[in-house]
N, C-alpha and C positions, 0 to 999 in steps of 0.2 A: 592562959597556956592549954587549960586541959578543955576548955571550948574548940582548939586549934584543933588537936591530936585527936576529937573526937568528928571533927569533921573531916579530918586529913580518912579517920576508920570509915565513917559512910563516903565518902567516897571509894577508899579501896574497894567497897565491898558489893558498892556500883558496880564496879567495872570487871567485877568478876560475875555480878549478874550475867551484865551481858557477854563477858567471854564464855559462859555456858550455854547462852545462845547460839551464838554462833557459834560454835561446839557444833550443836543439836543442827543446826545451819546446812554446814557444811556438810555432817552425817547426810542429810536429805538429797544432796545436790552428788555427795557423792555415789549414790542409790540412782536417784531418774536423771540426771544430766548426759544429757548422750556422746558430752564431750571432757565427761571428766571420772566420768564410769569404773575406764577400763585402765586406770592408773592403778602399781598395786598398789597395797595397802602401806607398804613402807613410804613412797612418795603422797599418800591419802595425808600418812601422820605427817613429812615435812610440809608441805603446802598446811594444814592444819595449825601445825608449833606457827610457824613464820609467821601466818595471817595473825592468829590469837596477840601473837606477842609484839604485834607492829603495831598491831590498828590500835589501843587504848581501851577497847571498849566502843569502840569505832563503830558500827553494823554499816552506814552506807561506805565507808573507808574499804569493809570487805567485800562487798556490791562489787561499785567501783577495780576491782582487780583482776575477777573473775574473767573478766572479755580477756586479757594482755592471756594469764593461765589457758583462757578452753583454743587460745591458737597456737600451744605445745606443743609440736606432734613427740619430740626424744624429749627422757629425759636432762639432758644438756641444756634441749630448747626451754624447761620445765626451772632446771637449775637457775639458770641465767636471769631468767626472770623472776623469780623471788628473793636476786637479791639483788631488782634495780629497783624495786617497790618505792615507787615514791613515799616520802617522808608525813605526809599533811592530804588533807582532801585541797585545798589549795592546789597544792603539787601534781596529787592524782585529775584536776578537770585539766592545770594547761597542759600535762601531758593529752590527754584527750583532745583539747582541741587541737594543738598540734599537729595529729595524727587526722584533722580532715584533710581530704583531698584539697586542693589549691581551687577545682576549679567550681568546688561543692560551696565556700570559703562562704561567699553571698547569702548561698540558697540556705543555708544550718543559721547564718547571722542575722535572716530575717525571718526566721521561722522561731528562733530565741528572742529575735524583739516581741513577736504574737505572745509567746508563753509568758514572759516577765513582765507586759503592760495590756493587757488583754483586758477589755470591760468584761468577759467572762468565760469561764473555760472556752478550750478551744476542740473543734469535734475529727480527727486524722484527716476526713476529706477537706475537711475549709485550710488547714494547712496544708495541704497538698497544694492547694488553689494558690499562696501565696506567691509560690515561688515563680508562678506565670507571671507576673507583673515587675519587670525590668526601669530602671532609674537613664535617659539617654547624660549624654552629654552636658548640656542645661539641667540635668537638676533634675528634667521634669518623667515623671512616672508614664508608664504605657503600659496595658497589656500586651501579650504577651502571647499568643496561643501554645505556638511551637517550645514552649519553653517546659511546660509542661509534664510530670515529669511520670516516667514508664509507668507509675501502680502507685495510689497511694501508702501506700505502705514502704517505699523511698523515702517516705522522709524519716522512718526509725530505721532505714538503714546510713544514710545520709550524717545523723543526730547522734548512734551510738547511742551510750547510756544516760547520756543525758536527759535522755524522754525515756516516757513510760505511758504506757497504755492504764488505761483507767474501764474497770467494768461496770461501776457504777452511772446508770443512766438517769442524769440531774436535769437532763433536758427539758421536761414539764421545768424548771424552775425558770427556764429564759421565755415562755409565751416562742418555747419551736411552733413555725408552720411549717419543717416539714421531718414530723415525727418517723416516713415508709423510708427513708432515704437505708443502702441494704447497710448492714449490720458490719461489713466492714470497714466501710470508714464513717460509723455513726459513733463509735466508740468516739471520749472523752480522751483524748493527751495531754500528758502534763509531762513539767520539770520534775527527772528522777527524784528531786530530795529540793528542800528547799532551803537550801545549802549553796545548789549550783545557783539558785537566782541568787541568793547575799555575795557569792563569787565574783560573777554576771554585771553587776552591778557594784558593787564594791572599789574603793581607789587603789585596793590591792593591784589588779588588773593594769593602772597604767605604768609599774616597775617591773610588770613581770615579761613571757615571752609567746603570751596572748591576745597583744592589746589589739586587736583587732576585732576581736570578737565581745570588747566592753561593749555593754548595752545602758548609753544615756537616754534617762527617763526623756526626758526634750524631746531629744532627738529620734527614740526608740517612736515615739506620739508623733512626731510629724511623719516619720516612714510610715506608719503603719495608716494614720490618716490619706497619705499621699494612692497607697496600697487599695485601699477602698476603696478610694474616686475616679480610679484607675479603671477600678472593676465592676464601677456603675458603668460609666461612659461608654463600655463596650453595647451595652441596652442600645442600644440612637433607634431603635424601628417599632414603626405606633404598632406594631403588633403585640407587643409588650408581653407579659409573663403571665405563669396562671400556676398551680401547685401541680399541677399532670406534670408539664414539661421539667420542675424543678427536680419531682421521685422521679422521672425517665434520663435525667443529666446529672450524672452525679459532676461533672466538669463546669457546673455552676453552683457547686456547692459552697463558698464562699459570698453570694448574694443576702444569704441573711443577715449575715454579720456584718456585713458594707453598709446596705442599708440603712439598719439600724444605730449602729457605733459610731459612726466615722467621726460626726459630729463632736459625739464625747473624745473623741482625741485633737479634734482640729483644736476643741476648747482650752487642751490643756498646753498647747504649742504653738496656738497666735497669739497676735498681740508680742513677740520677744524679738521684734528683730522686724524687714520688710523682707516678705518670705513671698514673691515674688512666683515660683513653680505654685507653689502650693493654693497661692489665689486662683491661677493661670486656671486651674479643674476648677475647682470649685464654681466657676464663671462659669466651665461648661456646661455644668450640670446645674445651674440655675437659667440656663439662658431661656427665654420665655417663648422662643421658638424649636426648641429641639427637643423630642423624642423624648429624652433622656430622662428631663424634670416627671414627666407623667410619670413615668418606668420609677424612677426612685421613688416615689411619691405610692405608686402600686405593690412595691417592695416591702417598704414600711413611713408608712404616714403617719409623721413628729407631730398631725395635730389631733389625732385620735387615739396615739401611741397604739396601734393594731400594725394589723400584716395586711394587705391587702391583696391577694393573692386572688385568682378570682373574679373578683369584682371588677362589675364595669366599670371607667372613670371616663371623665369627661374632661381635660382640660378647662373646659369652658366654665365646670360647673365645681372645680377644685378654689379654694384660694391659691393669688398669684405668688408670684416668686418670692416679689419683697415678704409677700405674710411673713412664707416659711425661714426666708434669713433672717426676718427679725424677731421670730421664736426661738433659732437654735442662738440669735446672740451674736451673726456674725456680722460683723460693721464694716468691713469691705466690700463683700460681696452687694450691702444694702446702698453702701453709697454709690453701685456703679450700678446699681438695678435700677438708681432713685436719677443719675444722671444718663439712662438708656428709656427715661420719660415712664419709671416704674408709678404710678397714682398712692400719694404717700396717704390719703384716705379709701383708699378702696377697699369693700368688705368681702365678707369669704369669710370660716374658719369658725370654730368654738367658741376664739373671741373676739371676733369679727371685724378688728381692725387691728394693722400689723402694731401699732402707739401699747392698746390693750395687750398682746403678746408677751411687745418686746417688757413689758413691766410685769407682767405675769412671772418672766423668767428673770427676771431681778436685773437684765441687761440696762446697767445704766449710761455707759456712750451711743447706744442706739436707739432711747428712747433723746438723748440729748439731739442724738441726731437727727431723729423725725421732727421733733418740735421745731426744730432749725428749718426745718423743709415745712412748716406750714402742719401738721398735725390736730386735730381738733383734738383741745386736749379732755374736754368735756364729750367728745363722744361716748354715744351709750351704746353698747355691745348685748349680744342676747345670753350670753356664759352667765355663770355662776358669777363672777365677780365682773357687775353689769358694766364697771366704768374703767377709767386705766387708773388713776386715783383707790379706786378699791384694790385693786390687781398688785400693787404695789405695796398695798398698808400689809393686804393675806400674803405677800412674802417676805415681809420682816425690811424693806428695802427704805432706808430713814435717808439716803442719799437724794434717792429717787422721788421720793414722796415729797421729799424739802422743794425739787424741782419742777413736779409739778403744780405744789401751790407757789409757785413764786413763776410760774406761766398761766395764772389765773383758773388753776384750775373746782371747781363750787366743791367746799368742802364740805357740803350738804349736802351733796347732792344724793339722792332717794332710785331705788330699784338692788336685782341681785336678788339674791337665796338671802345671804344675811345683810342687807340695809348699809345703811352710808357708811362714810371708811371709820368711822370712829367705831362701828359695832367690830367691822371684821375685827381692826388695831386691839382692839379689847375681847376673843376671843381666840387671837392665837398672844397674846400677855407681852403684844409686842410694845414693854413701856413709854418707850423713847419715842415712841411713833404716835402714840396715847396721848404724853404731854406736849408734843408737837401741833398735834389736829387742837387739841385745844386750846392753845394756845391762838392759833389763826380763829379762830372763832367754833368753830365745830357745836351743837349742837347737843348738850349734854343729854338727854333726856327725848333724841328718837329715836322712834324705834323700826324693828326691821322686822321681817318674815318671819326669819327661823330663829333669832337668838335675843327677838324683846330689843330693850333698850342697852344700851351699852354698860351699863352697869350688872343686871341682868347677865350680859354674855359675860361678865369676867365674873359674876358669882358663879356660873354653870360649870365652867372651863376649870375654880378654883385659884384664881390668878390675884392673890390675898394683896401683892402691891397694888394693883390699881383700883379698889376698891373703896378704900380712904381717900387720896386724890379723888376720884371720879367724883362722892358723896359733897366732901367738902365745895367743887365748882358748880355744886346746885344737883346732882341727882338725888332722886328722890327715891328712899331707904325701905319706906315701910310698905310700901303692897306686898301681898300675898305673893304676885309672881319674882316679885324679887327674891325675896327668903324660900320659895322654892326651887328656885334657879338653886340658890347656896346650896341646900338641903340634897339635890340632886348631883352637885358639884363632888361633898363629901370633905369639902375643908371648913372644921369646926373652927379655926379663928374666924373668918369669916362670921358663918352662919350667927357667933357671938357676940362679933362686931354689929352688925344688923341689928340683934337682938336693946342691943346699950343705945343704939341710934333710933330705939323709937318702932320697931316690927312687933308685928305683935305674928306670936305662934301658933293662934286661933285662925288667921283670915285664910281664906281660902282664897287658890290662884284661881285663874280662867282653867287652866286643865290637870290641877291636881290640889291636895292640900300639902304645904310643907313637911307635915311628915309622913300622908305615900312617898314624899319623893323620898324623904333619907331612909323609912322603911324599904322605897326599891330598890335603893341603891346600897343594901346592905348594913347603913351605916349608924354601928350602932349606941355609940357616941351620941350622936345628933339627935337619935333618936332618944333616949333621955336625955338629952338638956331640954327638947323640944317637950316631953309631957311634964319637967319638972317646971317649964315656965307657961305654964296653962295650954297648950294642945289638947285637944277633945279626942280621944281616941278611936270615940265610933263617928268621926264627920265624916258625912257622905259624901259620895258625887267623884267625876274624873273617868277615866277608862279604868279606875279596876275595883271604884266605886267605895273603899274601903283601907282603910289602912291595912290592916292584916290580909287582906286580899294582895294587896301589892307586895306585903313583905311573904308570900308563900308562892307568887309567880314568879320571882327571880332565880332561882337555882343558885341560888350565892352559898357559901359552904358558910357566910356567915345567919343565914337563913333563920339558925333553930334556935339561938341567940337572940334576932328578933322577935322570932312568935314568938318567945315565951313570954319577953318582958313584954308583951302589946298582953296576951294574955289576963299576964299580972294587973296588969292593968284597968282588968273590964273590960276591954273586948270580945263582941258581942261575935260567938263563934261561926253565929248562923246567921247573920246578914246577908239580907240577899240583895240581886245589880253586879253590874257593870259585865264586859266578855266575859266572864265564870261563871257569872251569877254568885257562887259559896268559894271564901276560902280553903274548902278541900277540893274543890274542883283548881281549884287555880296551883294545887300543891301536885295536883297529879301532873296537869300538865307543862309545869316551870320544870319537873327534872332539877339533877344538883345532885351534888353529894351526897347531902345530908335529906334526901327528898320521902326516903321511910321515914324516918324520925319524925318529922315536922308533921306525915299525917296522922301519923297515933299520938304523938301529940292533939291533936287537931278532933282526933274524933276521943281519946280518953278526954275530953274537956265538952266532950260534948254536942261535933259535930253532925249533921244526919247525913248517913251516907246518902241515902236514895235521893237526897233536893234534888228535881229536876231546874234545868233552863242555863241558859247562858251558850256560846256557841257548840259544845259536845253535851249538852243535856243531863248526863250524869256524872259523877266524879269516873267510874268505871272507865267508860265512854273515852275521857280525856286520858284516863294512863292508857289505855291500848290502843290507841292514834299516838302517842308520843311515845312509845314506845323505845323509840329508836336509841331515847335518851338512857335508859337502864331496863334490866331484865326481866324477869320475868313477877320479879319478888315482890310488884305493888302490887301487882292485882292479885296475886295469891292471897294476899293481906287484904284486900278489898273486897273481897269473896269470904273470905274467912270471918270478918267482922260484920255479912250482913249484905253486902251488896246485890243487886236483884240483876240477873247477867242478861235478861231479855227485851229491858225499856222500851222501849223505840223513843225517838228523837232524835233530835238533834245531827249534827252536822253529815252523818256517816246512817245513820236508819241506828244505827246498834253499835254497841259496846262489840260484838262481834264480827261484823264490817270493818272497825275501824284496824280493828286488832290485824284480818286479813287483807288490809289493804299496805299494812307498812307491814305484813310480813314478804312480801311480795318485794319489797326496794329494799328492804334492811335482813334481809338470813333472817330474821328471830320471830321461831314460830309457839314459843314458850307459851305470851298471850292467850293467842287465837288458838292453842291448846286448851287451855284453861277453862276458857270465854265455853270451848265444845262440849270439855267433859260436862261443863257444870250445869248444861241443859237448852245454852244461846245456840238460837237459830237465825241462816239470813230471814233478814225483814225489809224495808223499802228506805232505798234513799232518800233525803230532800232532793227537792226538784234543784238545790242553789247545787248542793255536789253533785247530782247528776250530767248537771249542764257543765263543770266542772274538764276543760279539758284536757286538766293532768292532772283528772285523779282515771284511776282502770273503767272498763265498759266491763259488766257481769253478765258473763254469759253460763251458763248449763259447761263444766266438763268434760272434755273428753275422755269415753269409756278407756278403763284401764287406769289408769292416774285416779291417786290418792282423792284426793277433793271429791271424786266423781264417786268413790265407795264411800263418802263421807257425804254424799250428797249437796254440798259446798258448790257453788260460781267458783269459775276462776276468770279473773279478768280479762279481755279481750289483749290487751293493751300486750303481755308481757306471753301472754300466749304467740304473739305474732315478733313479738324481741327473739323469745326466746322456742323454737317449736320442736327442737331436738331433745332440751327434757322431758315436754309433752310427751312425743311421743317414747319416750320411754317412759315416762312415769315414775310420781313421788322425785323428779327433783327440782328445784326452784331454788332462786339464789340469784344476787348481783352476776354480774359476767366474772371477775374476780373471783368471786368466794365462790363458787359452786360446792354444793355440797348434797348430800342424799336427809331429807327431810326429816326430823326425828321423831315424827308422830308412828302409834304404832300400829 
């Protein structure tokens, strides 16, 4: 009983706080809103009291009533409107829909379908184009340019308070191919509140007075797919599309969404009954002798996942329509294309064969169709997954894997990045597929290029349930590469299992030792376990040469603990070799939250601060070169501990040039300023650095520039990119973060 009272009290408290917020919101409207600000104090109080009393803490309900209140021009109108306010959000939305003009009903319903079921947020200009597609009496969609709205903003007019514009520019997240559309049509349009979508798609609408606006997900996806297809079919000339035309003609604004997402919508409605009108549109798009297919690929290439505006494409160099239909999982159009004479084993595209593309997409029925029509089950492609079986294993589709094996697929076929099918399945942790492959005779010790043996692949990815069955089937657990893979994966249980099965902590793998792998990953518990079971802390070899250098290079937030553990176990703090030559240089290049603490730890344990060698020659140059990862405190620490500022050598020639190079691109000048004040001057870059097209070319700075005053050379590439900054003098930064240099 007490908890019930407390719950009621808490609810009342929330409503009271919401009512206070509503009151503040209305006060702001009475001050700024053109239609509400002229009411007298008495009427404003009446509006406030009525809305707060009936809102019951619902902010959205209050917002929705304002449209009708803004239309009131007399006190009598206002009083009547306040007395007839709907009692709930459902009733409010129903009234909004009922007030939409009959001639706009179909347009609004289409817009609402997109807003409820689109693959991503929609732009105003895109939704304005949605209404240019109409359905004929047979249910087939047609593009009708005469139905285009007078202005894209009319979408807001006909939809009213059901929608709103968003100022947030999220288009970069969509790989948007046309960022230069006019702002007036490039704004994101959304439903005004999540409750609008909930209402439109709810069963409650079946008994309401706005049934014609109800959104059924399957029907909405079908409608959107047909609109997108009809929109794409308008581009039936060989001239194609390019970015310039798209930016200069907002009347084709929907083309990007349509090109990329029509398949997504199709797959959500196909297979739920015979849909001849939709299939007819798809067949028109895939017709091999029409320009529409080429233009669609120019808009968005499903095979590469990229927009192709401006790229010259030739139908003869593209994969055929059958390849794309199989890639997309479109069964009916694939059948139609085969009936029209498409070659089932035609080559082209990233997956090379339609069968491999279908397997990679997990399209079971399309795979069955292709096999029935004579597809080569063991055909080798040129992609990551060389065979259809490898692609099916990567997808994790046990049904397709079983089907391919039943049709004679070679279970041990080699090739591809990850090797035979068993390696692929082990890498991705598909337990059932692994067992199926083993039952069908997969070689448990076959090696691939990227992941080694199946056991190593499972260990590296931490798939513990696979390790014991693989060992029981004959996988060799004792090699150094297997234990190193497990240590890299960070699963302590797998490491213990391998040690129990005879693996040695002191055996060095081909690439690194188990201890180096564990240190590189920051796996503290595994590092302790290896040291306890005989791992040699100073074992040499591999990319990082020593475990200490591997630990220092990670930037992991457990880095300091691992480094301390190694030092306590006798690690040689000045061991030489590897990419960074010393652990100190590795720590300076590695970054991470505890980088400063690790560097102090190494120095306190006797690290040679001026040791030379490795890609950066000195620890100081490494710190300056990787300055984007941290502020200037690490450089200051090294200088205070006696680092020599003018040592020549390494990729950048010296530490000052490393700092200046990264100053330009990352707007961080503290390191360069400290180096200059410490007496460093320009030297000569390495021949490799001078030939690197990504590094700037150093030439004397223009007179009047702050670098010219200090005798510092300016990268030519930066002067060319930001000439105005250098004419003004003293400015240099990234385009989105320009600021005056803090150099005195």
